[in-house]
Biopython code that builds the backbone (N, CA, C, O; Angstrom):
import numpy as np
from Bio.PDB.StructureBuilder import StructureBuilder

atoms = [
    (1, "MET", "N", (5.864, -23.097, -1.845)),
    (1, "MET", "CA", (5.007, -22.281, -1.420)),
    (1, "MET", "C", (5.715, -20.927, -0.897)),
    (1, "MET", "O", (5.240, -19.829, -1.189)),
    (2, "ARG", "N", (6.841, -21.059, -0.134)),
    (2, "ARG", "CA", (7.426, -19.861, 0.291)),
    (2, "ARG", "C", (8.102, -19.004, -0.752)),
    (2, "ARG", "O", (8.128, -17.776, -0.666)),
    (3, "GLN", "N", (8.662, -19.705, -1.764)),
    (3, "GLN", "CA", (9.287, -19.143, -2.942)),
    (3, "GLN", "C", (8.113, -18.296, -3.609)),
    (3, "GLN", "O", (8.316, -17.109, -3.863)),
    (4, "ARG", "N", (7.055, -18.811, -3.854)),
    (4, "ARG", "CA", (5.923, -18.094, -4.548)),
    (4, "ARG", "C", (5.467, -16.742, -3.743)),
    (4, "ARG", "O", (5.254, -15.669, -4.308)),
    (5, "TYR", "N", (5.354, -16.962, -2.353)),
    (5, "TYR", "CA", (5.158, -15.910, -1.497)),
    (5, "TYR", "C", (6.221, -14.681, -1.738)),
    (5, "TYR", "O", (5.945, -13.521, -2.046)),
    (6, "GLU", "N", (7.403, -15.213, -1.530)),
    (6, "GLU", "CA", (8.484, -14.273, -1.708)),
    (6, "GLU", "C", (8.579, -13.648, -3.057)),
    (6, "GLU", "O", (8.975, -12.485, -3.130)),
    (7, "ALA", "N", (8.236, -14.348, -4.196)),
    (7, "ALA", "CA", (8.378, -13.672, -5.455)),
    (7, "ALA", "C", (7.108, -12.682, -5.561)),
    (7, "ALA", "O", (7.220, -11.705, -6.302)),
    (8, "LYS", "N", (5.900, -12.892, -4.850)),
    (8, "LYS", "CA", (4.877, -11.973, -4.939)),
    (8, "LYS", "C", (5.305, -10.718, -4.195)),
    (8, "LYS", "O", (5.130, -9.593, -4.663)),
    (9, "MET", "N", (5.820, -10.934, -3.128)),
    (9, "MET", "CA", (6.306, -9.710, -2.212)),
    (9, "MET", "C", (7.229, -8.839, -2.989)),
    (9, "MET", "O", (7.079, -7.618, -3.034)),
    (10, "VAL", "N", (8.129, -9.438, -3.565)),
    (10, "VAL", "CA", (9.161, -8.886, -4.288)),
    (10, "VAL", "C", (8.639, -8.085, -5.290)),
    (10, "VAL", "O", (8.942, -6.893, -5.336)),
    (11, "ALA", "N", (7.747, -8.689, -6.255)),
    (11, "ALA", "CA", (6.975, -7.890, -7.225)),
    (11, "ALA", "C", (6.269, -6.682, -6.669)),
    (11, "ALA", "O", (6.428, -5.563, -7.155)),
    (12, "MET", "N", (5.515, -6.919, -5.679)),
    (12, "MET", "CA", (4.778, -5.859, -5.087)),
    (12, "MET", "C", (5.635, -4.512, -4.677)),
    (12, "MET", "O", (5.350, -3.338, -4.912)),
    (13, "GLU", "N", (6.781, -5.061, -3.985)),
    (13, "GLU", "CA", (7.758, -3.875, -3.556)),
    (13, "GLU", "C", (8.197, -3.220, -4.856)),
    (13, "GLU", "O", (8.253, -1.992, -4.919)),
    (14, "LEU", "N", (8.512, -3.987, -5.900)),
    (14, "LEU", "CA", (9.132, -3.245, -7.025)),
    (14, "LEU", "C", (8.120, -2.301, -7.626)),
    (14, "LEU", "O", (8.463, -1.202, -8.061)),
    (15, "ARG", "N", (6.682, -2.793, -7.652)),
    (15, "ARG", "CA", (5.710, -1.834, -8.125)),
    (15, "ARG", "C", (5.584, -0.632, -7.145)),
    (15, "ARG", "O", (5.257, 0.455, -7.621)),
    (16, "VAL", "N", (5.784, -0.731, -6.012)),
    (16, "VAL", "CA", (5.700, 0.414, -4.983)),
    (16, "VAL", "C", (6.832, 1.243, -5.324)),
    (16, "VAL", "O", (6.632, 2.447, -5.484)),
    (17, "LYS", "N", (7.996, 0.764, -5.456)),
    (17, "LYS", "CA", (9.224, 1.509, -5.878)),
    (17, "LYS", "C", (8.991, 2.239, -7.190)),
    (17, "LYS", "O", (9.360, 3.413, -7.207)),
    (18, "GLN", "N", (8.512, 1.808, -8.149)),
    (18, "GLN", "CA", (8.115, 2.437, -9.427)),
    (18, "GLN", "C", (7.130, 3.531, -9.190)),
    (18, "GLN", "O", (7.284, 4.592, -9.794)),
    (19, "VAL", "N", (6.127, 3.371, -8.363)),
    (19, "VAL", "CA", (5.291, 4.466, -8.117)),
    (19, "VAL", "C", (6.227, 5.642, -7.274)),
    (19, "VAL", "O", (6.204, 6.811, -7.660)),
    (20, "LEU", "N", (6.851, 5.324, -6.373)),
    (20, "LEU", "CA", (7.690, 6.234, -5.645)),
    (20, "LEU", "C", (8.492, 7.104, -6.593)),
    (20, "LEU", "O", (8.548, 8.330, -6.500)),
    (21, "ASN", "N", (9.090, 6.397, -7.483)),
    (21, "ASN", "CA", (10.012, 7.084, -8.535)),
    (21, "ASN", "C", (9.136, 8.073, -9.303)),
    (21, "ASN", "O", (9.426, 9.258, -9.471)),
    (22, "ALA", "N", (7.985, 7.437, -9.772)),
    (22, "ALA", "CA", (7.071, 8.544, -10.548)),
    (22, "ALA", "C", (6.551, 9.687, -9.783)),
    (22, "ALA", "O", (6.204, 10.685, -10.414)),
    (23, "GLN", "N", (6.444, 9.662, -8.390)),
    (23, "GLN", "CA", (5.975, 10.640, -7.522)),
    (23, "GLN", "C", (7.132, 11.489, -7.111)),
    (23, "GLN", "O", (6.963, 12.561, -6.530)),
    (24, "GLY", "N", (8.213, 11.047, -7.389)),
    (24, "GLY", "CA", (9.505, 11.936, -7.010)),
    (24, "GLY", "C", (9.906, 11.833, -5.561)),
    (24, "GLY", "O", (10.457, 12.797, -5.028)),
    (25, "VAL", "N", (9.654, 10.681, -4.862)),
    (25, "VAL", "CA", (10.091, 10.433, -3.474)),
    (25, "VAL", "C", (11.319, 10.051, -3.514)),
    (25, "VAL", "O", (11.671, 9.221, -4.352)),
    (26, "HIS", "N", (12.244, 10.618, -2.566)),
    (26, "HIS", "CA", (13.595, 10.374, -2.393)),
    (26, "HIS", "C", (13.724, 8.952, -1.905)),
    (26, "HIS", "O", (12.892, 8.430, -1.163)),
    (27, "THR", "N", (14.871, 8.315, -2.383)),
    (27, "THR", "CA", (15.194, 6.765, -1.928)),
    (27, "THR", "C", (15.324, 6.636, -0.451)),
    (27, "THR", "O", (15.135, 5.549, 0.096)),
    (28, "THR", "N", (15.646, 7.729, 0.223)),
    (28, "THR", "CA", (15.651, 7.495, 1.716)),
    (28, "THR", "C", (14.385, 7.355, 2.508)),
    (28, "THR", "O", (14.267, 6.926, 3.656)),
    (29, "ASN", "N", (13.457, 7.796, 1.686)),
    (29, "ASN", "CA", (12.026, 7.684, 2.202)),
    (29, "ASN", "C", (11.298, 6.689, 1.887)),
    (29, "ASN", "O", (10.093, 6.704, 2.140)),
    (30, "TYR", "N", (11.949, 5.549, 1.224)),
    (30, "TYR", "CA", (11.241, 4.562, 0.600)),
    (30, "TYR", "C", (10.650, 3.506, 1.696)),
    (30, "TYR", "O", (9.559, 2.974, 1.488)),
    (31, "VAL", "N", (11.363, 3.238, 2.799)),
    (31, "VAL", "CA", (10.963, 2.181, 3.750)),
    (31, "VAL", "C", (9.658, 2.421, 4.251)),
    (31, "VAL", "O", (8.895, 1.459, 4.161)),
    (32, "PRO", "N", (9.143, 3.609, 4.830)),
    (32, "PRO", "CA", (7.769, 3.624, 5.255)),
    (32, "PRO", "C", (6.687, 3.242, 4.251)),
    (32, "PRO", "O", (5.744, 2.521, 4.577)),
    (33, "TYR", "N", (6.853, 3.781, 2.912)),
    (33, "TYR", "CA", (6.010, 3.533, 1.860)),
    (33, "TYR", "C", (6.020, 2.056, 1.410)),
    (33, "TYR", "O", (4.974, 1.550, 1.005)),
    (34, "VAL", "N", (7.031, 1.433, 1.460)),
    (34, "VAL", "CA", (6.914, 0.005, 1.305)),
    (34, "VAL", "C", (6.261, -0.743, 2.407)),
    (34, "VAL", "O", (5.505, -1.687, 2.179)),
    (35, "SER", "N", (6.546, -0.334, 3.586)),
    (35, "SER", "CA", (5.682, -0.972, 4.625)),
    (35, "SER", "C", (4.324, -0.727, 4.577)),
    (35, "SER", "O", (3.545, -1.623, 4.902)),
    (36, "TYR", "N", (3.883, 0.466, 4.184)),
    (36, "TYR", "CA", (2.496, 0.795, 3.927)),
    (36, "TYR", "C", (1.975, -0.192, 2.761)),
    (36, "TYR", "O", (0.876, -0.743, 2.838)),
    (37, "GLY", "N", (2.745, -0.344, 1.816)),
    (37, "GLY", "CA", (2.195, -1.338, 0.613)),
    (37, "GLY", "C", (2.086, -2.740, 1.160)),
    (37, "GLY", "O", (1.109, -3.423, 0.854)),
    (38, "ARG", "N", (3.049, -3.220, 1.968)),
    (38, "ARG", "CA", (2.920, -4.616, 2.607)),
    (38, "ARG", "C", (1.611, -4.635, 3.331)),
    (38, "ARG", "O", (0.757, -5.477, 3.052)),
    (39, "ARG", "N", (1.442, -3.765, 4.216)),
    (39, "ARG", "CA", (0.300, -3.771, 4.997)),
    (39, "ARG", "C", (-1.100, -3.747, 4.299)),
    (39, "ARG", "O", (-1.979, -4.547, 4.616)),
    (40, "LEU", "N", (-1.268, -2.780, 3.322)),
    (40, "LEU", "CA", (-2.355, -2.670, 2.481)),
    (40, "LEU", "C", (-2.577, -3.947, 1.735)),
    (40, "LEU", "O", (-3.725, -4.389, 1.696)),
    (41, "ARG", "N", (-1.633, -4.570, 1.154)),
    (41, "ARG", "CA", (-1.559, -5.825, 0.496)),
    (41, "ARG", "C", (-2.298, -6.962, 1.292)),
    (41, "ARG", "O", (-3.181, -7.698, 0.852)),
    (42, "LYS", "N", (-1.741, -6.955, 2.589)),
    (42, "LYS", "CA", (-2.389, -8.035, 3.452)),
    (42, "LYS", "C", (-3.904, -7.793, 3.648)),
    (42, "LYS", "O", (-4.735, -8.696, 3.741)),
    (43, "LEU", "N", (-4.174, -6.430, 3.702)),
    (43, "LEU", "CA", (-5.748, -6.168, 3.875)),
    (43, "LEU", "C", (-6.527, -6.584, 2.711)),
    (43, "LEU", "O", (-7.570, -7.232, 2.806)),
    (44, "VAL", "N", (-5.976, -6.180, 1.551)),
    (44, "VAL", "CA", (-6.684, -6.322, 0.223)),
    (44, "VAL", "C", (-6.840, -8.072, 0.086)),
    (44, "VAL", "O", (-7.887, -8.589, -0.305)),
    (45, "ARG", "N", (-5.684, -8.823, 0.455)),
    (45, "ARG", "CA", (-5.668, -10.139, 0.147)),
    (45, "ARG", "C", (-6.635, -10.990, 1.175)),
    (45, "ARG", "O", (-6.948, -12.157, 0.938)),
    (46, "GLN", "N", (-7.017, -10.363, 2.197)),
    (46, "GLN", "CA", (-8.074, -11.050, 3.069)),
    (46, "GLN", "C", (-9.454, -11.317, 2.503)),
    (46, "GLN", "O", (-10.188, -10.397, 2.143)),
    (47, "LYS", "N", (-9.756, -12.462, 2.437)),
    (47, "LYS", "CA", (-10.931, -12.914, 1.633)),
    (47, "LYS", "C", (-12.232, -12.602, 2.622)),
    (47, "LYS", "O", (-13.370, -12.513, 2.164)),
    (48, "GLN", "N", (-11.982, -12.475, 3.778)),
    (48, "GLN", "CA", (-13.163, -12.350, 4.770)),
    (48, "GLN", "C", (-13.838, -10.900, 4.538)),
    (48, "GLN", "O", (-15.018, -10.730, 4.844)),
    (49, "ILE", "N", (-13.141, -9.968, 4.047)),
    (49, "ILE", "CA", (-13.784, -8.692, 3.896)),
    (49, "ILE", "C", (-13.604, -8.265, 2.400)),
    (49, "ILE", "O", (-12.690, -8.658, 1.676)),
    (50, "SER", "N", (-14.684, -7.338, 2.014)),
    (50, "SER", "CA", (-14.818, -6.891, 0.723)),
    (50, "SER", "C", (-15.707, -5.643, 0.790)),
    (50, "SER", "O", (-16.240, -5.384, 1.869)),
    (51, "GLY", "N", (-15.899, -4.905, -0.191)),
    (51, "GLY", "CA", (-16.687, -3.825, -0.426)),
    (51, "GLY", "C", (-16.634, -2.790, 0.436)),
    (51, "GLY", "O", (-15.519, -2.270, 0.449)),
    (52, "GLU", "N", (-17.524, -2.231, 1.255)),
    (52, "GLU", "CA", (-17.265, -1.057, 2.213)),
    (52, "GLU", "C", (-16.602, -1.441, 3.376)),
    (52, "GLU", "O", (-16.001, -0.543, 3.965)),
    (53, "SER", "N", (-16.567, -2.674, 3.892)),
    (53, "SER", "CA", (-15.664, -3.060, 4.835)),
    (53, "SER", "C", (-14.242, -3.069, 4.455)),
    (53, "SER", "O", (-13.377, -2.686, 5.243)),
    (54, "SER", "N", (-13.987, -3.474, 3.327)),
    (54, "SER", "CA", (-12.493, -3.416, 2.722)),
    (54, "SER", "C", (-12.034, -1.867, 2.789)),
    (54, "SER", "O", (-10.960, -1.493, 3.261)),
    (55, "ASP", "N", (-13.020, -1.040, 2.244)),
    (55, "ASP", "CA", (-12.557, 0.471, 2.066)),
    (55, "ASP", "C", (-12.459, 1.116, 3.462)),
    (55, "ASP", "O", (-11.676, 2.047, 3.646)),
    (56, "MET", "N", (-13.238, 0.637, 4.445)),
    (56, "MET", "CA", (-13.092, 1.072, 5.898)),
    (56, "MET", "C", (-11.828, 0.618, 6.400)),
    (56, "MET", "O", (-11.132, 1.401, 7.047)),
    (57, "ALA", "N", (-11.406, -0.694, 6.149)),
    (57, "ALA", "CA", (-10.223, -1.238, 6.619)),
    (57, "ALA", "C", (-9.024, -0.483, 6.127)),
    (57, "ALA", "O", (-8.093, -0.233, 6.892)),
    (58, "SER", "N", (-9.024, -0.093, 4.796)),
    (58, "SER", "CA", (-8.014, 0.601, 4.178)),
    (58, "SER", "C", (-7.671, 1.927, 4.646)),
    (58, "SER", "O", (-6.526, 2.360, 4.516)),
    (59, "ALA", "N", (-8.612, 2.604, 5.190)),
    (59, "ALA", "CA", (-8.554, 3.976, 5.947)),
    (59, "ALA", "C", (-7.649, 3.979, 6.925)),
    (59, "ALA", "O", (-6.890, 4.938, 7.063)),
    (60, "VAL", "N", (-7.614, 2.926, 7.717)),
    (60, "VAL", "CA", (-6.881, 2.861, 9.024)),
    (60, "VAL", "C", (-5.344, 2.865, 8.672)),
    (60, "VAL", "O", (-4.668, 3.686, 9.291)),
    (61, "PRO", "N", (-4.724, 2.082, 7.790)),
    (61, "PRO", "CA", (-3.236, 2.313, 7.497)),
    (61, "PRO", "C", (-3.005, 3.593, 6.741)),
    (61, "PRO", "O", (-1.886, 4.103, 6.790)),
    (62, "LEU", "N", (-4.017, 4.182, 6.012)),
    (62, "LEU", "CA", (-3.857, 5.403, 5.229)),
    (62, "LEU", "C", (-3.486, 6.344, 6.498)),
    (62, "LEU", "O", (-2.359, 6.800, 6.692)),
    (63, "GLN", "N", (-4.504, 6.541, 7.248)),
    (63, "GLN", "CA", (-4.303, 7.588, 8.339)),
    (63, "GLN", "C", (-3.113, 7.337, 9.204)),
    (63, "GLN", "O", (-2.492, 8.305, 9.644)),
    (64, "LYS", "N", (-2.737, 6.095, 9.488)),
    (64, "LYS", "CA", (-1.604, 5.793, 10.387)),
    (64, "LYS", "C", (-0.304, 6.405, 9.568)),
    (64, "LYS", "O", (0.481, 7.163, 10.137)),
    (65, "TRP", "N", (-0.162, 6.066, 8.369)),
    (65, "TRP", "CA", (1.241, 6.341, 7.816)),
    (65, "TRP", "C", (1.164, 7.945, 7.430)),
    (65, "TRP", "O", (2.182, 8.637, 7.461)),
    (66, "ALA", "N", (0.078, 8.396, 7.122)),
    (66, "ALA", "CA", (-0.146, 9.969, 6.949)),
    (66, "ALA", "C", (0.213, 10.667, 8.279)),
    (66, "ALA", "O", (0.857, 11.716, 8.281)),
    (67, "ALA", "N", (-0.188, 10.106, 9.337)),
    (67, "ALA", "CA", (0.165, 10.759, 10.711)),
    (67, "ALA", "C", (1.664, 10.595, 10.975)),
    (67, "ALA", "O", (2.285, 11.384, 11.687)),
    (68, "ARG", "N", (2.191, 9.589, 10.402)),
    (68, "ARG", "CA", (3.707, 9.357, 10.619)),
    (68, "ARG", "C", (4.614, 10.286, 9.725)),
    (68, "ARG", "O", (5.845, 10.283, 9.724)),
    (69, "GLY", "N", (3.709, 11.156, 8.893)),
    (69, "GLY", "CA", (4.438, 12.107, 8.093)),
    (69, "GLY", "C", (4.559, 11.668, 6.608)),
    (69, "GLY", "O", (5.250, 12.400, 5.898)),
    (70, "GLN", "N", (3.975, 10.554, 6.024)),
    (70, "GLN", "CA", (4.040, 10.306, 4.783)),
    (70, "GLN", "C", (2.884, 11.087, 3.921)),
    (70, "GLN", "O", (1.777, 11.360, 4.385)),
    (71, "ASP", "N", (3.265, 11.363, 2.754)),
    (71, "ASP", "CA", (2.366, 12.223, 1.890)),
    (71, "ASP", "C", (1.158, 11.312, 1.526)),
    (71, "ASP", "O", (1.261, 10.218, 0.972)),
    (72, "PRO", "N", (0.019, 11.900, 1.905)),
    (72, "PRO", "CA", (-1.185, 11.201, 1.518)),
    (72, "PRO", "C", (-1.420, 10.918, 0.081)),
    (72, "PRO", "O", (-1.953, 9.855, -0.236)),
    (73, "ASN", "N", (-1.064, 11.783, -0.810)),
    (73, "ASN", "CA", (-1.170, 11.671, -2.210)),
    (73, "ASN", "C", (-0.253, 10.257, -2.855)),
    (73, "ASN", "O", (-0.587, 9.472, -3.743)),
    (74, "VAL", "N", (0.817, 10.296, -2.145)),
    (74, "VAL", "CA", (1.761, 9.125, -2.481)),
    (74, "VAL", "C", (1.243, 7.736, -2.109)),
    (74, "VAL", "O", (1.366, 6.696, -2.756)),
    (75, "LEU", "N", (0.612, 7.939, -0.881)),
    (75, "LEU", "CA", (-0.139, 6.686, -0.205)),
    (75, "LEU", "C", (-1.366, 6.397, -1.061)),
    (75, "LEU", "O", (-1.684, 5.221, -1.238)),
    (76, "ALA", "N", (-2.096, 7.406, -1.617)),
    (76, "ALA", "CA", (-3.219, 7.068, -2.426)),
    (76, "ALA", "C", (-2.684, 6.471, -3.685)),
    (76, "ALA", "O", (-3.310, 5.571, -4.243)),
    (77, "ALA", "N", (-1.529, 6.939, -4.171)),
    (77, "ALA", "CA", (-1.056, 6.441, -5.464)),
    (77, "ALA", "C", (-0.573, 4.897, -5.272)),
    (77, "ALA", "O", (-0.612, 4.080, -6.191)),
    (78, "ILE", "N", (-0.217, 4.671, -4.257)),
    (78, "ILE", "CA", (0.284, 3.166, -3.914)),
    (78, "ILE", "C", (-0.980, 2.421, -3.841)),
    (78, "ILE", "O", (-1.097, 1.356, -4.447)),
    (79, "ARG", "N", (-1.969, 2.936, -3.110)),
    (79, "ARG", "CA", (-3.282, 2.061, -2.990)),
    (79, "ARG", "C", (-3.825, 1.892, -4.106)),
    (79, "ARG", "O", (-4.224, 0.739, -4.265)),
    (80, "GLN", "N", (-4.042, 2.731, -5.132)),
    (80, "GLN", "CA", (-4.640, 2.635, -6.391)),
    (80, "GLN", "C", (-3.867, 1.883, -7.394)),
    (80, "GLN", "O", (-4.522, 1.110, -8.094)),
    (81, "GLU", "N", (-2.545, 1.966, -7.604)),
    (81, "GLU", "CA", (-1.708, 1.497, -8.653)),
    (81, "GLU", "C", (-1.087, 0.202, -8.263)),
    (81, "GLU", "O", (-0.789, -0.625, -9.124)),
    (82, "VAL", "N", (-0.893, 0.010, -7.063)),
    (82, "VAL", "CA", (-0.367, -1.384, -6.625)),
    (82, "VAL", "C", (-1.280, -2.294, -6.098)),
    (82, "VAL", "O", (-1.371, -3.469, -6.456)),
    (83, "CYS", "N", (-1.994, -1.716, -5.198)),
    (83, "CYS", "CA", (-2.936, -2.759, -4.284)),
    (83, "CYS", "C", (-4.301, -2.881, -5.048)),
    (83, "CYS", "O", (-5.094, -3.779, -4.766)),
    (84, "SER", "N", (-4.538, -1.993, -5.977)),
    (84, "SER", "CA", (-5.979, -2.004, -6.700)),
    (84, "SER", "C", (-7.035, -1.856, -5.607)),
    (84, "SER", "O", (-8.123, -2.417, -5.731)),
    (85, "ALA", "N", (-6.755, -1.153, -4.594)),
    (85, "ALA", "CA", (-7.917, -1.079, -3.436)),
    (85, "ALA", "C", (-8.675, 0.210, -3.881)),
    (85, "ALA", "O", (-8.167, 1.038, -4.637)),
    (86, "GLY", "N", (-9.972, 0.323, -3.339)),
    (86, "GLY", "CA", (-10.818, 1.275, -3.532)),
    (86, "GLY", "C", (-10.427, 2.604, -2.586)),
    (86, "GLY", "O", (-9.475, 2.596, -1.805)),
    (87, "GLU", "N", (-11.193, 3.582, -2.760)),
    (87, "GLU", "CA", (-11.108, 4.653, -1.922)),
    (87, "GLU", "C", (-11.429, 4.358, -0.569)),
    (87, "GLU", "O", (-12.470, 3.753, -0.311)),
    (88, "PRO", "N", (-10.580, 4.751, 0.391)),
    (88, "PRO", "CA", (-10.999, 4.428, 1.912)),
    (88, "PRO", "C", (-11.931, 5.317, 2.416)),
    (88, "PRO", "O", (-11.823, 6.526, 2.214)),
    (89, "ALA", "N", (-12.928, 4.782, 3.116)),
    (89, "ALA", "CA", (-14.022, 5.431, 3.936)),
    (89, "ALA", "C", (-13.465, 6.572, 4.651)),
    (89, "ALA", "O", (-12.383, 6.493, 5.233)),
    (90, "PRO", "N", (-14.202, 7.675, 4.624)),
    (90, "PRO", "CA", (-13.696, 8.886, 5.455)),
    (90, "PRO", "C", (-13.900, 8.592, 6.986)),
    (90, "PRO", "O", (-13.564, 9.427, 7.825)),
]
sb = StructureBuilder()
sb.init_structure("model")
sb.init_model(0)
sb.init_chain("A")
sb.init_seg("    ")
for serial, (resi, resn, name, xyz) in enumerate(atoms, 1):
    if name == "N":
        sb.init_residue(resn, " ", resi, " ")
    sb.init_atom(name, np.array(xyz, "f"), 0.0, 1.0, " ", f" {name:<3s}", serial, name[0])
structure = sb.get_structure()
């Protein structure tokens, strides 16, 4: 079970890095974006929330990482391309 979890996390992190490469993000800035991807994946994978509640929950990490100085456009690309999450509620 642990190996399967680790394999999924590695795959998600590789997809995040591909998005970052496409967006032109320098490798020294990868860590916060990968952390955002991990957090968003945890939210998306929760089976207790869906629909509008999921969208509202995904707005919190977006605002948090944007306030930390990360580019909201890159965060949106990660959200859409890696985690398949919808638009966060305003």
